C-alpha positions, 0 to 999 in steps of 0.5 A: 494515458499509457501509464493507465493502460499498463496499470490496468493490465498489471493486475491480470498480466501477472508477476512480471507486469507487476514488477515492471510497474513497480520499477517504473514507479521507482525510477520516477521516485525522488529517492531513486538516487539515494536508494541506488547509492545505498544499494551500491554501498551494500554491493561493495561491502558484500564483495569485500566480505566475500573476499574476506571469506575466501581468505578465511577459507584458505586459512583453514588448510594451514590451521588444521594442518598445524593441528595435525602436525601438533605444531604449537608455534604455527597454531598460535601464528594462525590464530593471530591471522584469524583475528586479523581476518575476523576483525576486518570481516566484523567491521564489514558486517556492521557496515552491511547491517547499517546500510541494510537498515537504511535501505529498508527505511528509504525504500519504505519512504519511497514506496509509501510516499508514491502510494499516498501520492497516487491515492490522494489524487483529486477525487481518486480515493473516493472513486477507489472506495466505491470500486469494490473490494480493492478499495476496502481497507486501503490503510492496510496496503498503504501502511502494513503491506508497504512496510512488509514489502520493503523489508522483505525486498531488502532482506531477500535482495541483499541475501540473494546478492550475497549468495550470488557473490559468494557462489562466484567466489567459492565455485572457483575455489571448490573446482580447483580443490576437487580438480585433482580428485582421483577415484579408485574403483574395481581396480581402476582410476578415474577423475571427475573435473570439478567433482565437488562443484557438480555434487553441490549443484545437484544437492542444492538443485534437488533441495530447491525443487522439493522446497518450491513444490512444497512451499508454493501454496504459501503465496496464496495462503499469505495473501489470504491471511493479509486480507483477513488481517485487514478485515479484522483490523478494520472491524476493531477500528470501526467498533472503537470509533462507534463505541458510544452508540454500541454501548447505548444500544447494548450491542456489545454482545453482538459486536463481540460475536462479529469480532470473534467471527473475524478473528476466527477467519484470521486464525483459520488462515494462520492455521493453514499457513502453519500446516504449510510451513510444517510441511516445508520444514520437513524438507528444509530441516531434513536437508539441513541435518544432511548438510552437516555431514554431506560435504565430508561424506562427498570428499571422504573417498579422496581423503581415505584414498590418501590423496587429501590431507586433513587440512585439505579435507576441511578446506574442501568441506568449508568451500562446499558448505559455502557453495551449497549455502549460496545454491540453497538460498532459495531453499532457506528463503522459500517461505520469505519468497512466498510472503514477498510474492503475496505482498507484492501482489497486494501492493502492485494490484492496489497501485494498478487499481488506483491508476485504473479506477478513473477509467472504470466507467469510461464506457458510460455517458459522462457529464460535461464540466466547463468553466462558466463565463460572467461569474455564474454557475450553470446546470444545463440539461443535467441528468445524474445517472444512478443504479436506480435511474436518472435524477433531473431537475424539473426545469432544463437550465439553472443559472446561479449568480453570486448572492443567490440563495438556492434550495434544491429539494426532492423526495427521498431517493431522488438523488440529492446526494448524487447531485451534490457529488456530481457538482463536486466532480466525484460522480461524473456519470450522467449527461448535460453540462455543469458550468462552474465559475471560471477561476473561482473555487467552490466550497462543498459542505457534506452532511457529515463534515471532516475534522482532521486530527490536530489543534482546534486552530488547525481544524477551523483553518482546514484546508488552509494554513492555520497561521493565516488567521489571528486568534481574535478572528477564530474566536469571532467565527466560533462565537458567530455559530454559538461555540464561543466556549471553545475559543479558549481551546484553540491550541488543544490537540484532540480527536474533535470528531469524538469530543464534539457532538454531531451538531457541534461538528456541523457548526465547526464547518459553518464557522470555517465558511465565515473564516474563509469567506468563499464566493461559492458554497454548495451544502448537502443536507448539513443545514437540515440537522440544525434546529431552532435557534441554532439554525437561525444563528447560522443563517444570520452568520451566512447573511453577514459574512457571506452576503455576496456569496452564492449558497446552494443548499441541497436538502429539505424545505424548512417551513417558515424559512425565508433565507432561500429565494429560489427552490428547485425540485429534483426528481428520479426517472426510473426509466432514464439513464442508469449506471451499473457499478463496475467493481474491482476485486482485491486482486484488481480483476473483475467479476465475469459479468464485468469482463466485457465492459472492461474489455471495451474500456481497455480498447478505448484507452489503448486507442487514446494512448496511440 
């Protein structure tokens, strides 16, 4: 519960709360030790590389001095030393690249696995999808945002570590080089201890401040672009999934217009980023050109005064460049930092919303779920709250036992699908008690069945292991629902939701029932779509293979049907308990009119946490 309190605050408390939540997720990850080991390896390699860079910097003085003296023997000797230093640093660079890529891979594995685990908590994905903008396009956050965040985190983290180690290594070198600098002005001499160090700090500080001032809007602009990219991606996928219906309706022109609108919003967001990057480039590129001559100009007074040799000048310039490069890491990476901040915001608020969504309606009355004794299902004083009113039965208590055949019907808008979701625990808002059979799972058949990607064998066996069922049994259940033609395609991998029509998809769901033989079945209007001989074949299969099972069908009454022995009526009471949906937007904050409700939720959760 404490974790939920923290997660709900993370979306609003800002950057450090988001970092804290992500850190806790990392510490709980099974890949934590592997990631830490890779990070330690990178640290060791960067440290060794920094030592090599210091040694290379010291090499500059004798090398350039040999050029100044025109000493050919010393010149070739220094080239040999350079080859040895460069060879070692090259090996370290290759090792760093491998460790960097492995760290990216493991970070992505850990983050994406964590997000998928939280998303696939029982009933959470459904509630998140109904929680407003934060639940739209979760695939974008789970896939693209998670990948982008881990790559940016690795690149920026390694770059910052490298800059810090190089800064620590070369500040001492630059300080010692500039400690003896004597300035001559107006006939007087004076010294500034560590003159070039202070010059580098001042130079990089000005550049960093200007870069942050100009580049900060990129955080908001990048976040906006990612949201619009997700909308375009969803629109393209949606059109592709429904291309048959679109083509039959001749709706290509209208869909093209919608896609162009989404594309236009992406391009608009991209143009805004382009404008911001151009402004930022004026600062970073301008300082880049100045940096070409800045170290020489800064050290030139001492060189022209004769207090510094040419080799010493080049050594001081190289050390200044290293210190300045470390200090201006922020300047060079301001665009990446803004991008990382925007991506962190999207991923962290998505994770926070997943942890908080279970409590969104905690201020509302809830149905009580219990285990019913004696192998029964009990619906006692059940009222299901909805925005339109309260759905209830015409009788106060309903008991269902194994072997019962019960039809629940009602007028359109009576809340039949909400009742189906309430029994399944997806819609817990209302009042009364739902007693599910103790120790026995209930199978739910929605109006539109889910067919996972894979072989037909896996589709039929879902969610159980396909290896648990023999080919003969799979062929038998297919024949029982009239799909015997598919028995030769058990190992064909296909998009079955596209290869089969709506009726055939529903028949696959009923074939699963014959295969799994559950004792409790709740159906939401799936039988209503079947006609004539097909429906009769399914009824016959249910009588044969699920003779002892309780079957609760929520749908329309079928004239002449004798399959159901009991009929219950569901009605809607507009004056009864209603439910005002609470929404989370894309940044895990709520609209102003929901603020009071969420404040009450947080107080209640905090009290439980204590």
